[in-house]
C-alpha distance (Angstrom), angle and dihedral (degrees) to the residues before:
residue distance angle dihedral
X1 . . .
X2 3.80 . .
X3 3.79 92.0 .
X4 3.80 90.8 47.4
X5 3.81 92.6 53.7
X6 3.81 92.2 44.9
X7 3.80 88.3 61.5
X8 3.80 88.9 71.6
X9 3.80 140.8 -88.9
X10 3.81 96.1 -80.9
X11 3.80 95.2 44.9
X12 3.82 94.3 45.1
X13 3.81 90.7 48.9
X14 3.79 90.5 55.8
X15 3.80 92.0 44.1
X16 3.81 96.6 50.0
X17 3.80 97.2 31.0
X18 3.81 97.2 72.4
X19 3.86 96.2 62.6
X20 3.81 89.7 45.1
X21 3.78 93.5 53.3
X22 3.82 90.2 44.3
X23 3.82 90.7 54.6
X24 3.82 93.8 46.7
X25 3.80 92.4 48.2
X26 3.81 92.7 47.6
X27 3.83 92.2 50.1
X28 3.81 92.1 47.4
X29 3.84 89.9 50.4
X30 3.81 88.8 48.9
X31 3.83 90.6 52.8
X32 3.82 93.7 45.5
X33 3.83 94.7 49.4
X34 3.81 91.2 42.5
X35 3.81 92.0 52.6
X36 3.83 90.4 46.7
X37 3.81 90.1 52.8
X38 3.79 90.3 51.2
X39 3.83 91.3 50.1
X40 3.79 89.8 52.2
X41 3.80 90.4 48.6
X42 3.79 90.5 -120.3
X43 3.81 94.7 136.0
X44 3.79 121.1 137.6
X45 3.81 112.5 -179.0
X46 3.78 114.1 -133.4
X47 3.82 117.4 -110.2
X48 3.79 113.8 -96.5
X49 3.81 113.7 -104.0
X50 3.76 123.4 -120.2
X51 3.79 114.2 -76.0
X52 3.78 91.1 -119.7
X53 3.79 91.7 61.7
X54 3.80 94.2 57.6
X55 3.76 109.7 66.1
X56 3.78 99.5 175.7
X57 3.79 96.5 42.6
X58 3.78 93.1 77.4
X59 3.80 95.7 47.8
X60 3.77 123.2 100.3
X61 3.80 114.1 -107.4
X62 3.79 102.4 -110.2
X63 3.78 133.7 163.4
X64 3.79 90.6 -104.5
X65 3.82 91.0 52.6
X66 3.81 90.5 50.7
X67 3.79 91.2 48.8
X68 3.79 90.3 47.5
X69 3.80 90.8 52.4
X70 3.81 89.3 46.3
X71 3.82 91.7 52.6
X72 3.81 91.2 48.6
X73 3.79 90.4 50.2
X74 3.81 91.3 49.5
X75 3.79 89.3 60.3
X76 3.81 87.8 65.2
X77 3.82 90.2 60.0
X78 3.78 94.2 58.4
X79 3.77 111.5 106.4
X80 3.80 98.1 48.2
X81 3.82 87.2 101.6
X82 3.81 91.0 66.4
X83 3.81 92.0 86.6
X84 3.80 90.9 53.3
X85 3.80 92.0 48.4
X86 3.81 92.5 49.3
X87 3.83 98.8 47.5
X88 3.86 91.8 119.8
X89 3.81 89.0 60.0
X90 3.82 93.0 59.9
X91 3.78 121.4 97.9
X92 3.79 114.7 -101.7
X93 2.96 126.9 -54.8
X94 3.80 77.5 46.2
X95 3.81 96.7 174.9
X96 3.82 93.7 51.8
X97 3.81 92.8 46.0
X98 3.81 90.8 48.5
X99 3.82 90.2 52.5
X100 3.81 89.4 50.6
X101 3.80 89.9 50.8
X102 3.81 89.9 51.4
X103 3.81 90.8 52.4
X104 3.82 91.0 52.3
X105 3.80 90.5 46.1
X106 3.81 91.3 52.1
X107 3.81 90.8 48.7
X108 3.81 92.8 49.6
X109 3.80 92.1 47.9
X110 3.80 91.0 47.7
X111 3.81 94.9 48.4
X112 3.80 97.4 42.9
X113 3.81 96.6 40.6
X114 3.80 96.2 44.9
X115 3.80 92.0 40.9
X116 3.79 96.5 50.6
X117 3.82 91.1 42.0
X118 3.82 89.7 53.8
X119 3.81 91.5 49.2
X120 3.81 91.3 47.1
X121 3.79 90.1 55.6
X122 3.81 91.6 42.0
X123 3.81 95.1 53.5
X124 3.83 95.4 34.2
X125 3.80 94.1 -121.6
X126 3.80 117.3 175.4
X127 3.83 132.9 178.7
X128 3.78 109.7 -70.4
X129 3.78 129.9 -174.8
X130 3.81 91.7 -144.2
X131 3.82 99.7 47.3
X132 3.79 136.0 20.2
X133 3.81 120.9 -117.3
X134 3.81 90.6 -112.3
X135 3.81 91.1 51.6
X136 3.80 90.2 49.9
X137 3.80 91.3 52.3
X138 3.81 90.9 47.4
X139 3.81 89.7 51.4
X140 3.81 91.6 50.5
X141 3.82 92.9 48.1
X142 3.83 104.4 36.2
X143 3.79 104.6 12.1
X144 3.81 119.0 -139.2
X145 3.80 92.7 -41.5
X146 3.82 135.8 117.8
X147 3.80 95.1 -68.2
X148 3.79 92.0 52.8
X149 3.80 92.1 56.9
X150 3.80 92.1 40.4
X151 3.81 90.1 56.8
X152 3.80 91.5 47.2
X153 3.81 92.3 50.9
X154 3.82 92.6 45.4
X155 3.81 90.7 48.3
X156 3.79 93.1 48.6
X157 3.82 91.9 49.7
X158 3.80 94.1 46.0
X159 3.81 91.2 49.6
X160 3.79 90.5 50.3
X161 3.79 89.4 49.0
X162 3.80 95.2 47.1
X163 3.80 87.8 98.8
X164 3.80 88.6 66.9
X165 3.82 87.1 78.2
X166 3.79 87.3 72.6
X167 3.80 91.4 47.3
X168 3.79 89.0 53.7
X169 3.80 95.2 51.1
X170 3.79 112.4 22.3
X171 3.85 100.7 61.8
X172 3.81 91.5 51.6
X173 3.80 93.0 43.5
X174 3.81 94.0 48.9
X175 3.81 89.5 47.9
X176 3.81 89.4 58.7
X177 3.81 90.7 48.1
X178 3.79 89.0 47.6
X179 3.80 92.7 52.8
X180 3.82 88.0 53.2
X181 3.80 88.9 55.2
X182 3.81 99.8 -111.6
X183 3.81 95.8 109.5
X184 3.81 133.8 36.1
X185 3.80 111.3 -67.9
X186 3.81 91.5 -128.0
X187 3.81 88.4 73.3
X188 3.81 91.2 65.5
X189 3.80 94.0 58.1
X190 3.80 121.0 98.4
X191 3.79 121.7 -137.0
X192 3.78 125.4 -124.1
X193 3.82 88.4 -85.2
X194 3.82 90.6 53.7
X195 3.80 94.0 -110.7
X196 3.79 123.1 122.2
X197 3.79 91.2 -105.9
X198 3.82 96.0 173.0
X199 3.80 90.8 54.7
X200 3.81 90.8 47.6
X201 3.81 92.1 51.7
X202 3.83 91.5 45.9
X203 3.81 90.8 51.0
X204 3.80 92.8 48.5
X205 3.82 91.8 50.2
X206 3.81 91.4 47.0
X207 3.80 91.5 48.6
X208 3.80 91.7 48.7
X209 3.80 90.1 50.0
X210 3.82 92.0 52.2
X211 3.80 91.6 48.7
X212 3.80 89.8 52.2
X213 3.82 94.3 46.1
X214 3.83 93.4 47.8
X215 3.84 92.4 38.7
X216 3.80 92.6 -124.9
X217 3.83 94.1 -60.0
X218 3.81 97.5 143.5
X219 3.81 94.5 -178.4
X220 3.81 87.4 65.4
X221 3.80 90.5 54.9
X222 3.82 96.4 50.3
X223 3.85 96.1 73.6
X224 3.79 90.6 47.8
X225 3.79 90.2 49.5
X226 3.81 94.9 45.4
X227 3.81 94.7 51.5
X228 3.79 92.0 47.3
X229 3.79 94.2 48.2
X230 3.80 96.4 45.9
X231 3.79 90.1 46.6
X232 3.80 88.5 56.6
X233 3.81 89.1 46.1
X234 3.81 89.6 54.7
X235 3.80 93.3 47.7
X236 3.81 92.3 47.1
X237 3.80 93.3 49.4
X238 3.82 91.5 45.9
X239 3.79 90.1 49.9
X240 3.81 92.5 51.5
X241 3.80 90.8 45.8
X242 3.81 90.8 54.3
X243 3.79 90.3 46.1
X244 3.82 93.0 56.9
X245 3.80 90.7 45.7
X246 3.81 91.9 50.9
X247 3.84 100.8 41.7
X248 3.83 99.1 32.1
X249 3.83 97.7 -161.2
X250 3.80 122.4 179.2
X251 3.80 109.9 -58.6
X252 3.79 92.3 10.2
X253 3.82 93.2 143.5
X254 3.82 91.6 63.2
X255 3.81 93.0 46.7
X256 3.80 92.9 44.4
X257 3.81 90.1 51.6
X258 3.81 92.0 52.7
X259 3.80 93.8 48.4
X260 3.80 92.2 41.4
X261 3.81 92.6 53.6
X262 3.80 89.7 43.7
X263 3.80 90.6 51.9
X264 3.81 91.5 50.2
X265 3.82 94.0 47.8
X266 3.81 94.8 46.9
X267 3.81 91.3 45.0
X268 3.81 90.7 53.7
X269 3.81 87.7 48.1
X270 3.79 90.8 52.6
X271 3.81 90.7 52.5
X272 3.81 93.2 47.7
X273 3.82 94.7 45.6
X274 3.81 91.6 44.6
X275 3.80 93.0 52.3
X276 3.80 98.2 41.5
X277 3.82 95.7 40.2
X278 3.82 99.5 33.4
X279 3.80 97.3 109.0
X280 3.82 91.3 38.3
X281 3.80 92.1 68.2
X282 3.80 105.6 -70.4
X283 3.82 90.2 111.0
X284 3.80 89.3 73.7
X285 3.81 90.1 67.8
X286 3.81 91.2 59.6
X287 3.80 88.6 58.7
X288 3.80 98.9 36.5
X289 3.82 98.1 50.2
X290 3.83 97.0 53.0
X291 3.81 89.5 46.4
X292 3.79 90.6 49.0
X293 3.81 91.6 49.9
X294 3.81 90.2 48.2
X295 3.81 93.4 52.5
X296 3.80 92.4 44.3
X297 3.81 90.1 53.7
X298 3.79 90.1 48.6
X299 3.80 89.9 52.0
X300 3.81 90.8 49.4
X301 3.80 90.6 48.3
X302 3.81 90.0 51.6
X303 3.81 93.4 50.7
X304 3.81 90.6 47.8
X305 3.82 90.8 50.4
X306 3.81 91.9 49.5
X307 3.81 92.1 47.4
X308 3.80 91.6 48.6
X309 3.81 91.3 49.1
X310 3.83 92.9 50.1
X311 3.80 98.1 40.0
X312 3.82 120.0 106.4
X313 3.82 113.7 -157.9
X314 3.79 114.6 -129.0
X315 3.80 93.0 -121.2
X316 3.82 90.7 56.0
X317 3.80 94.3 42.9
X318 3.80 91.7 68.1
X319 3.81 91.4 51.7
X320 3.80 95.4 53.8
X321 3.81 115.1 103.5
X322 3.79 118.3 -169.1
X323 3.80 110.5 -152.0
X324 3.78 130.7 179.2
X325 3.78 109.0 -83.0
X326 3.81 125.4 -141.9
X327 3.80 118.7 -84.1
X328 3.80 109.2 -69.5
X329 3.80 121.8 -110.4
X330 3.82 119.5 -133.7
X331 3.80 128.2 -163.3
X332 3.80 119.1 -166.8
X333 3.83 114.3 -161.1
X334 3.81 110.4 -153.4
X335 3.78 138.0 177.5
X336 3.81 96.8 -163.0
X337 3.79 139.9 -9.1
X338 3.80 111.8 -92.5
X339 3.81 142.9 132.4
X340 3.79 92.4 -77.6
X341 3.81 91.5 55.5
X342 3.82 92.3 47.0
X343 3.81 90.1 52.9
X344 3.80 90.2 51.8
X345 3.83 91.6 48.8
X346 3.81 92.1 50.5
X347 3.79 90.5 50.4
X348 3.81 92.2 48.1
X349 3.83 90.0 49.3
X350 3.80 89.5 57.8
X351 3.81 89.4 59.1
X352 3.80 105.8 38.6
X353 3.80 142.5 -10.2
X354 3.84 89.9 -134.8
X355 3.79 99.5 93.4
X356 3.79 132.4 145.4
X357 3.77 127.6 -176.7
X358 3.80 112.3 -145.5
X359 3.80 127.6 -158.2
X360 3.82 131.7 175.1
X361 3.80 117.6 -141.5
X362 3.80 108.9 -149.5
X363 3.84 95.5 -171.1
X364 3.79 135.1 11.5
X365 3.78 113.3 -78.0
X366 3.81 94.0 12.2
X367 3.82 92.1 113.8
X368 3.82 96.7 47.8
X369 3.80 92.3 97.4
X370 3.79 91.1 50.5
X371 3.83 91.3 48.8
X372 3.79 90.7 52.1
X373 3.81 94.0 49.2
X374 3.81 91.2 44.4
X375 3.81 91.3 53.8
X376 3.81 88.9 56.1
X377 3.82 90.8 54.4
X378 3.80 114.1 95.4
X379 3.82 98.8 -128.8
X380 3.78 141.2 112.0
X381 3.80 93.4 -146.4
X382 3.82 109.9 120.6
X383 3.82 120.2 -121.4
X384 3.81 110.2 -141.8
X385 3.81 114.9 -160.4
X386 3.79 121.1 -172.7
X387 3.78 127.0 -177.4
X388 3.79 119.6 -122.7
X389 3.80 113.7 162.5
X390 3.81 91.4 -176.5
X391 3.85 91.9 52.2
X392 3.81 93.5 -120.8
X393 3.79 93.6 168.0
X394 3.78 101.5 170.7
X395 3.81 96.3 38.5
X396 3.81 92.3 50.6
X397 3.80 91.9 46.9
X398 3.81 93.9 49.4
X399 3.81 91.9 46.3
X400 3.79 89.7 53.5
X401 3.82 92.6 49.1
X402 3.80 91.1 50.7
X403 3.81 94.6 44.4
X404 3.82 125.4 96.6
X405 3.78 88.3 -119.8
X406 3.77 89.3 73.1
X407 3.82 115.6 93.6
X408 3.81 96.4 -132.8
X409 3.79 125.7 87.9
X410 3.84 122.7 -111.6
X411 3.78 110.1 -86.2
X412 3.81 95.0 22.0
X413 3.78 118.8 133.4
X414 3.80 111.8 -107.7
X415 3.80 121.8 -160.0
X416 3.79 116.1 -148.7
X417 3.80 107.3 -159.1
X418 3.80 112.2 -160.2
X419 3.82 119.3 -162.4
X420 3.79 107.1 -144.3
X421 3.78 128.0 175.4
X422 3.79 121.3 -140.9
X423 3.80 121.9 -150.6
X424 3.78 125.1 -151.1
X425 3.82 97.4 -118.7
X426 3.79 121.0 51.5
X427 3.82 95.0 -139.5
X428 3.80 90.0 60.7
X429 3.82 90.2 66.8
X430 3.81 88.9 69.8
X431 3.81 88.2 65.1
X432 3.82 91.7 66.0
X433 3.80 134.8 65.0
X434 3.82 95.2 -116.5
X435 3.80 89.9 -154.9
X436 3.80 90.1 164.9
X437 3.81 92.0 70.2
X438 3.81 90.8 50.5
X439 3.81 90.8 52.0
X440 3.80 91.9 46.5
X441 3.82 94.2 51.4
X442 3.80 91.1 49.0
X443 3.80 98.2 44.4
X444 3.79 92.9 49.6
X445 3.81 87.3 76.3
X446 3.82 92.8 54.9
X447 3.80 121.2 91.9
X448 3.81 123.3 -124.7
X449 3.81 92.8 16.1
X450 3.79 121.6 117.3
X451 3.80 116.1 -162.4
X452 3.80 119.0 -152.6
X453 3.83 131.1 175.9
X454 3.80 125.2 -141.7
X455 3.84 105.3 -157.9
X456 3.79 119.6 -148.7
X457 3.81 114.5 -168.8
X458 3.80 115.9 -139.4
X459 3.81 117.5 -153.3
X460 3.79 111.0 -171.6
X461 3.82 95.0 -159.3
X462 3.79 92.5 53.8
X463 3.81 91.7 44.1
X464 3.81 91.0 51.4
X465 3.83 91.4 49.9
X466 3.80 90.9 50.5
X467 3.80 91.1 48.1
X468 3.82 90.4 51.1
X469 3.80 90.8 49.0
X470 3.81 91.3 51.7
X471 3.80 91.7 50.2
X472 3.80 91.5 49.5
X473 3.80 90.7 49.7
X474 3.80 91.3 50.8
X475 3.79 91.5 49.4
X476 3.80 90.6 48.4
X477 3.81 91.6 52.4
X478 3.78 90.6 49.2
């Protein structure tokens, strides 16, 4: 399902639309043929199941039982918000097309729910541990023929794909929250197929985590889901109600009444579901939502702090004068003298004459070979060697930059140029130390230090040919 949604909105709609239409058509055919059988008087009530298979049938009808049934039924209504969440994905005019989709959704829910409820009463179907109510109705209408199995397959597929409702709504919703600064900005970016791929991946990982935590017991997840969804329904309706009260556009009384009643109904539903399903898993929501709000506020506070730190007031912008700075100073950390280092030195020479090559000696005498090779190189660039028996690369480098021994002045910008070779295949990078990345991550926290990478592409085929040529030359000289 994740891979299907990552292919893009249009492609995923085609992929997941066929099973949906198949299920709707099969249910409508079931209702039509069931009604026709009732009109002909060809109705044979199903035999009553054993008393042991019907748990609720022997319980007294109490207020709590009614509320419990009401809360279970409310869980079936969750998902209708997906159209609202995914309005930006609709073709323009997106709002009008979303309203049309809601009308069709309401009609389908009305027809299928009323139709199957009528057939359930007609054929006296009751909950059964051995067969679902829908399967019982299909047996009464079609028998154990092709249509019976077609309905079972369509139902199984549509239940498995019910999670796609979240994929249709959550990535778009989290992108809106992200643009407001209450979620990581990466969640607002679209992938190359114009879907919110980061949101899709986040949702799939979160869903997988919940399945693992609850060991695949979906009935334990339904109360958690229902409370969360109806809480968001209540907040959304309350927000719209306050909007109409504040703006007072034409006909605002009618709109405020609708949202006000909706807020009241969903709030009552939240209370009922929370009480009746609290011990079944709904309690998790009362911990998760405050934590989620806390982290979202922390994220918003971080973005505000970053924006305030980077912002330049207009009155100060006019007073800023950018003058030519002194010649930059470049330090090139090296481990040995090779082609990659020479390329970095040549590049640094094209920028500034103030260059230092820096090496860390991990034990006494380890740098003698480098000193000898460096003395053979025709250059006036100094080679700075510092001892560090514990191989504290970054600490030693920073201490040298901040010391009086260094040629730059305090407060000057220092550029650390890191030679770094790049191999053709990504897995080959795991075979090397990749010290450059360690230095980069550490120096990013230091002030007045600019970190730059000089890439050097390694081609194994060319390297092997050169090695063969060298061997042949050596043999020829011998």
